[in-house]
Rosetta silent file (secondary structure, phi, psi, omega in degrees, C-alpha in Angstrom):
SEQUENCE: MRPAKSSTTSWRLAAAAAVMIVSGGLVAAQSGPDGENGRYSMTPIPEGVLRLDTRTGTVSTCAKNDAGWACYAVPDERTALDAEIGRLQAEVERLKGQLAAGPTVSGKIDEALPKSDPLKKAEPKVAEGERKIEIPLPSDQDVDRVMSFLEKAWRRLIDMANRVQKDVSGKI
SCORE:     score description
SCORE:     0.000 S_00000001
   1 L     0.000  -36.126 -177.979   39.628    9.465  101.120 S_00000001
   2 H   -62.060  -44.007 -178.856   38.219   12.449   99.418 S_00000001
   3 H   -63.748  -35.023  179.314   40.907   12.705   96.724 S_00000001
   4 H   -64.776  -37.968 -178.623   40.409    9.070   95.729 S_00000001
   5 H   -68.198  -39.339 -179.076   36.703    9.645   95.309 S_00000001
   6 H   -70.506  -33.631  176.874   37.185   12.688   93.087 S_00000001
   7 H   -69.426  -35.223  176.434   39.684   10.857   90.857 S_00000001
   8 H   -67.402  -39.738  179.800   37.177    8.033   90.475 S_00000001
   9 H   -67.474  -42.718  179.548   34.463   10.534   89.680 S_00000001
  10 H   -66.743  -35.095  177.519   36.609   12.358   87.167 S_00000001
  11 H   -65.590  -39.560  178.290   37.568    9.063   85.581 S_00000001
  12 H   -65.380  -40.828  178.884   33.873    8.161   85.266 S_00000001
  13 H   -64.703  -40.408  178.871   33.076   11.517   83.709 S_00000001
  14 H   -65.421  -40.992  178.614   35.905   11.098   81.199 S_00000001
  15 H   -64.997  -41.699  179.203   34.691    7.602   80.287 S_00000001
  16 H   -63.760  -41.053  178.800   31.112    8.849   79.881 S_00000001
  17 H   -64.396  -40.899  179.019   32.317   11.697   77.656 S_00000001
  18 H   -63.884  -41.509  178.305   34.338    9.272   75.545 S_00000001
  19 H   -63.422  -41.387  179.921   31.326    6.980   75.170 S_00000001
  20 H   -65.939  -38.371  179.337   29.147    9.898   74.147 S_00000001
  21 H   -67.045  -45.654 -179.305   31.694   11.060   71.587 S_00000001
  22 H   -66.354  -44.682 -179.102   32.123    7.572   70.142 S_00000001
  23 H   -67.050  -34.227  175.711   28.392    6.832   70.104 S_00000001
  24 H   -64.058  -39.353  176.996   27.711   10.213   68.522 S_00000001
  25 H   -65.774  -37.705  178.418   30.201    9.359   65.809 S_00000001
  26 H   -67.275  -41.231  178.730   28.500    5.991   65.235 S_00000001
  27 H   -62.694  -42.089  179.249   25.086    7.610   65.004 S_00000001
  28 H   -65.788  -37.244 -179.983   26.432   10.110   62.496 S_00000001
  29 H   -70.685  -32.931 -178.390   28.056    7.315   60.488 S_00000001
  30 H   -76.540  -33.244 -175.624   24.870    5.248   60.460 S_00000001
  31 H   -68.632  -28.224  178.183   22.533    8.020   59.367 S_00000001
  32 L    79.175  153.296 -178.507   24.463    8.571   56.129 S_00000001
  33 L   -75.314  158.214  179.050   25.037   11.850   54.370 S_00000001
  34 L   -76.095  -24.223 -178.913   22.247   13.787   52.736 S_00000001
  35 L   -78.828 -171.609 -179.149   24.114   14.025   49.424 S_00000001
  36 L   -75.142  -19.953 -179.311   24.719   11.296   46.886 S_00000001
  37 L   -65.550  126.630  178.393   27.993   10.211   48.515 S_00000001
  38 L    89.178   -2.441 -179.114   27.451    6.934   50.349 S_00000001
  39 L   -73.864  -35.493 -175.589   24.030    6.243   48.866 S_00000001
  40 E  -106.807  142.906  174.371   25.200    3.342   46.687 S_00000001
  41 E  -111.996  125.098 -176.247   27.106    0.259   47.688 S_00000001
  42 E  -107.693  139.911  176.762   29.179   -1.271   44.871 S_00000001
  43 E  -133.575  125.227 -179.872   30.327   -4.894   44.583 S_00000001
  44 E   -69.058  138.656  174.117   32.532   -6.107   41.710 S_00000001
  45 E  -132.510  164.796 -177.305   31.149   -8.959   39.587 S_00000001
  46 L   -58.781  -31.845 -178.005   32.597  -10.567   36.421 S_00000001
  47 L   -82.777  -14.252 -177.512   30.266   -8.560   34.140 S_00000001
  48 E   158.686 -112.886 -177.237   31.018   -5.210   35.813 S_00000001
  49 E  -136.982  141.015  173.650   29.642   -3.873   39.094 S_00000001
  50 E   -99.662  123.133 -175.111   26.580   -4.724   41.192 S_00000001
  51 E  -111.676  126.596  176.805   25.060   -1.516   42.609 S_00000001
  52 E  -110.406  123.207  174.853   22.796   -1.457   45.679 S_00000001
  53 E   -82.873  112.561 -174.140   20.818    1.693   46.385 S_00000001
  54 L   -72.277  -14.927  178.540   20.924    1.872   50.185 S_00000001
  55 L   -86.894  -45.604 -175.205   17.873    4.162   50.328 S_00000001
  56 L   -99.910  -21.986 -178.982   15.431    2.261   48.100 S_00000001
  57 L    86.819    3.381  178.873   16.945   -1.231   48.131 S_00000001
  58 L   -74.627  145.736 -179.695   16.974   -1.539   44.338 S_00000001
  59 E  -115.104  136.378  179.152   19.777   -3.556   42.784 S_00000001
  60 E  -133.232  152.732  171.649   21.329   -2.766   39.403 S_00000001
  61 E  -105.515  132.397 -178.921   24.081   -4.242   37.278 S_00000001
  62 E  -117.255  134.245 -179.765   26.466   -1.710   35.790 S_00000001
  63 E  -139.586  151.408  179.265   28.752   -2.443   32.855 S_00000001
  64 E   -90.417  131.592  175.488   31.050   -0.353   30.692 S_00000001
  65 E  -127.891 -168.515 -176.443   30.188   -0.135   26.998 S_00000001
  66 L   -61.138  -36.041 -176.806   31.279    2.064   24.072 S_00000001
  67 L   -84.539  -12.609 -178.084   29.249    5.052   25.282 S_00000001
  68 E   133.787 -156.495  179.819   30.380    4.734   28.921 S_00000001
  69 E   -85.718  138.441  177.258   28.940    3.081   31.998 S_00000001
  70 E  -134.020  136.627  179.963   25.318    1.965   31.936 S_00000001
  71 E  -115.777  136.187  179.656   23.294    0.530   34.824 S_00000001
  72 E  -125.267  132.453 -177.952   20.224   -1.649   34.403 S_00000001
  73 E   -66.159  137.120  175.948   17.856   -2.542   37.230 S_00000001
  74 L   -80.885  130.724 -178.733   17.787   -6.201   38.206 S_00000001
  75 L   -61.879  137.632 -179.486   14.187   -7.485   38.090 S_00000001
  76 L   -90.433  110.052 -177.087   12.734   -7.965   41.540 S_00000001
  77 H   -65.640  -33.692 -178.086   11.288  -11.475   41.684 S_00000001
  78 H   -64.589  -39.814  178.676    9.328  -10.758   44.834 S_00000001
  79 H   -63.175  -42.858  178.915    7.433   -7.938   43.136 S_00000001
  80 H   -64.660  -41.382  178.393    6.551  -10.196   40.214 S_00000001
  81 H   -63.906  -43.349  178.785    5.430  -12.964   42.580 S_00000001
  82 H   -62.607  -39.350  178.366    3.284  -10.559   44.592 S_00000001
  83 H   -64.801  -42.165  179.499    1.687   -9.251   41.394 S_00000001
  84 H   -66.579  -40.149  177.789    0.907  -12.799   40.207 S_00000001
  85 H   -62.910  -42.699  177.892   -0.543  -13.737   43.607 S_00000001
  86 H   -62.422  -41.997  178.806   -2.737  -10.643   43.512 S_00000001
  87 H   -63.284  -43.762 -179.883   -3.932  -11.454   39.992 S_00000001
  88 H   -66.652  -38.127  177.779   -4.769  -15.036   40.951 S_00000001
  89 H   -64.723  -39.673  177.748   -6.611  -13.946   44.097 S_00000001
  90 H   -64.647  -40.055  179.135   -8.699  -11.510   42.036 S_00000001
  91 H   -66.443  -39.361  177.074   -9.489  -14.260   39.531 S_00000001
  92 H   -61.507  -44.466  179.147  -10.514  -16.645   42.329 S_00000001
  93 H   -63.017  -40.960  179.170  -12.844  -14.016   43.751 S_00000001
  94 H   -63.349  -43.900 -179.853  -14.332  -13.369   40.286 S_00000001
  95 H   -67.345  -36.548  175.940  -14.903  -17.079   39.708 S_00000001
  96 H   -62.529  -40.243  177.487  -16.461  -17.484   43.157 S_00000001
  97 H   -63.608  -42.474  178.020  -18.827  -14.652   42.305 S_00000001
  98 H   -63.944  -41.191 -179.612  -19.757  -16.276   39.007 S_00000001
  99 H   -65.354  -40.828  179.906  -20.310  -19.599   40.717 S_00000001
 100 H   -69.838  -35.167 -177.661  -22.508  -18.047   43.388 S_00000001
 101 H   -84.447  -21.324 -175.118  -24.539  -16.042   40.846 S_00000001
 102 L   -73.478  168.586  179.461  -24.824  -18.834   38.251 S_00000001
 103 L   -68.633  149.529  178.155  -27.618  -21.372   37.989 S_00000001
 104 L   -77.585  145.673 -178.303  -27.472  -24.370   40.231 S_00000001
 105 L  -104.019  126.404  176.944  -26.636  -27.648   38.552 S_00000001
 106 L  -103.490  172.276 -178.290  -28.728  -30.660   39.363 S_00000001
 107 L   -76.960  -10.594 -176.137  -27.949  -34.267   38.597 S_00000001
 108 L  -104.224  144.570  174.529  -30.724  -34.499   35.986 S_00000001
 109 L  -121.062  159.794 -176.146  -30.681  -33.255   32.408 S_00000001
 110 L   -73.687  -40.002 -176.257  -33.591  -32.711   30.037 S_00000001
 111 L   -88.854  148.838  175.906  -32.282  -34.767   27.115 S_00000001
 112 L   -82.191  144.747  178.190  -31.724  -38.482   27.202 S_00000001
 113 L   -75.626  149.275  179.783  -28.211  -39.711   26.559 S_00000001
 114 L   -64.491  147.557 -178.395  -27.613  -41.757   23.389 S_00000001
 115 L   -74.740  -27.251 -178.226  -27.802  -45.515   23.846 S_00000001
 116 L  -130.383  159.394  178.918  -24.684  -46.196   21.777 S_00000001
 117 L   -89.930  120.857 -178.311  -21.386  -44.459   21.115 S_00000001
 118 L   -68.731  -21.640 -178.852  -21.183  -43.249   17.480 S_00000001
 119 L   -88.374  -10.617 -177.902  -17.363  -43.392   17.535 S_00000001
 120 L   -72.923  136.527 -179.508  -17.205  -46.958   18.776 S_00000001
 121 L   -74.101  152.761 -178.730  -16.152  -49.488   16.130 S_00000001
 122 L   -67.639  135.794  177.527  -18.534  -52.235   15.118 S_00000001
 123 L   -87.082  154.523  176.435  -18.045  -55.453   17.010 S_00000001
 124 L   -59.796  136.970 -177.172  -18.028  -58.803   15.227 S_00000001
 125 E   -93.757  145.716  176.950  -21.577  -60.082   14.910 S_00000001
 126 E  -100.326  120.293  179.105  -22.654  -63.533   15.888 S_00000001
 127 L   -69.457  136.624 -177.827  -24.934  -65.144   13.308 S_00000001
 128 L   -69.717  144.385  176.076  -28.011  -66.552   14.927 S_00000001
 129 L    87.417  -49.080 -173.790  -28.397  -70.315   15.091 S_00000001
 130 L   -96.732  -13.983 -179.163  -24.933  -71.285   13.916 S_00000001
 131 L    58.244   43.501  175.276  -22.839  -69.276   16.389 S_00000001
 132 L  -102.061  144.290  179.732  -20.349  -68.086   13.746 S_00000001
 133 E   -92.820  129.118  176.541  -18.477  -64.839   14.135 S_00000001
 134 E   -98.094  122.156  179.313  -18.694  -62.419   11.230 S_00000001
 135 L  -100.253  126.503  179.683  -15.576  -60.295   10.846 S_00000001
 136 L   -67.674  137.452 -179.666  -16.054  -57.028    8.950 S_00000001
 137 L   -79.635  151.424  178.677  -13.835  -56.807    5.855 S_00000001
 138 L   -69.451  154.007  179.500  -11.461  -53.865    5.399 S_00000001
 139 L   -77.806  168.777  177.791  -12.557  -51.074    3.113 S_00000001
 140 H   -61.269  -35.692  178.946  -10.926  -50.330   -0.255 S_00000001
 141 H   -64.348  -42.252  177.837   -9.164  -47.364    1.334 S_00000001
 142 H   -62.326  -41.824 -179.862   -7.601  -49.608    4.001 S_00000001
 143 H   -65.275  -41.387  178.947   -6.421  -52.077    1.336 S_00000001
 144 H   -62.444  -40.427  178.506   -4.906  -49.236   -0.731 S_00000001
 145 H   -63.621  -41.589  179.540   -3.001  -47.951    2.313 S_00000001
 146 H   -65.387  -43.777 -179.516   -1.573  -51.417    3.032 S_00000001
 147 H   -63.805  -40.923  178.366   -0.560  -51.905   -0.599 S_00000001
 148 H   -62.188  -42.847  178.493    1.127  -48.506   -0.711 S_00000001
 149 H   -62.441  -44.808 -178.686    3.099  -49.340    2.434 S_00000001
 150 H   -64.767  -40.501  178.639    4.183  -52.724    1.059 S_00000001
 151 H   -61.602  -44.334  179.028    5.292  -51.201   -2.276 S_00000001
 152 H   -64.104  -41.480  179.802    7.441  -48.595   -0.491 S_00000001
 153 H   -65.041  -41.035  179.615    8.966  -51.232    1.785 S_00000001
 154 H   -63.537  -44.265  179.021    9.732  -53.506   -1.210 S_00000001
 155 H   -61.230  -42.955  179.577   11.404  -50.656   -3.127 S_00000001
 156 H   -64.350  -38.574  179.109   13.559  -49.776   -0.118 S_00000001
 157 H   -64.624  -43.777  179.142   14.561  -53.413    0.310 S_00000001
 158 H   -64.440  -43.962  178.189   15.589  -53.688   -3.369 S_00000001
 159 H   -60.885  -41.667  179.485   17.527  -50.387   -3.168 S_00000001
 160 H   -64.852  -41.396  179.268   19.331  -51.586   -0.059 S_00000001
 161 H   -64.729  -39.770  177.779   20.237  -54.911   -1.727 S_00000001
 162 H   -63.947  -41.742  178.710   21.592  -53.056   -4.773 S_00000001
 163 H   -64.918  -40.721  179.172   23.742  -50.778   -2.564 S_00000001
 164 H   -64.491  -42.299 -179.096   25.122  -53.750   -0.653 S_00000001
 165 H   -63.978  -41.148  178.269   25.928  -55.571   -3.920 S_00000001
 166 H   -65.400  -41.375  179.372   27.752  -52.500   -5.288 S_00000001
 167 H   -62.695  -43.006 -177.460   29.716  -52.102   -2.033 S_00000001
 168 H   -69.976  -42.333 -178.529   30.723  -55.782   -2.026 S_00000001
 169 H   -69.521  -28.190  179.058   31.666  -55.871   -5.717 S_00000001
 170 H   -74.123  -27.771 -177.006   33.724  -52.671   -5.327 S_00000001
 171 H   -86.859  -21.815 -176.459   35.768  -54.118   -2.466 S_00000001
 172 L   -84.194    0.000    0.000   36.642  -57.438   -4.104 S_00000001
């Protein structure tokens, strides 16, 4: 019985040693070297190579040009979003401060509002007694604008008729 127990014990010790050796190798592989080897992870893309810095997490695109290889950092959208959120939060706080420090607004104002709207067009007036509607006549400027439009339209119509007549006479 004793020899069987010692072979089982030795087998367990060998398995434990193997596990320690393998796990030690995994730990060493995960920690990464102290030098530059293994720091970057490269992935091919149509424009060149996508480079991931495994220490900082920055991503760059690298492409070959006349002078050699050049890498440019890819903008981090999260950083830009965080900066914009921070700016907006600061602005909200500033506006809240202004609102709290500013004068209170009541529903009443010192000046009376005008009774009529100066931009509102005149409505047709009803003559007293006879109940007739008076329609305001257009100004000279309005009449000139209408006449100018009609003259241009007439000229275009005549030009179009002349072009059609030339086209028809040329084809016959």
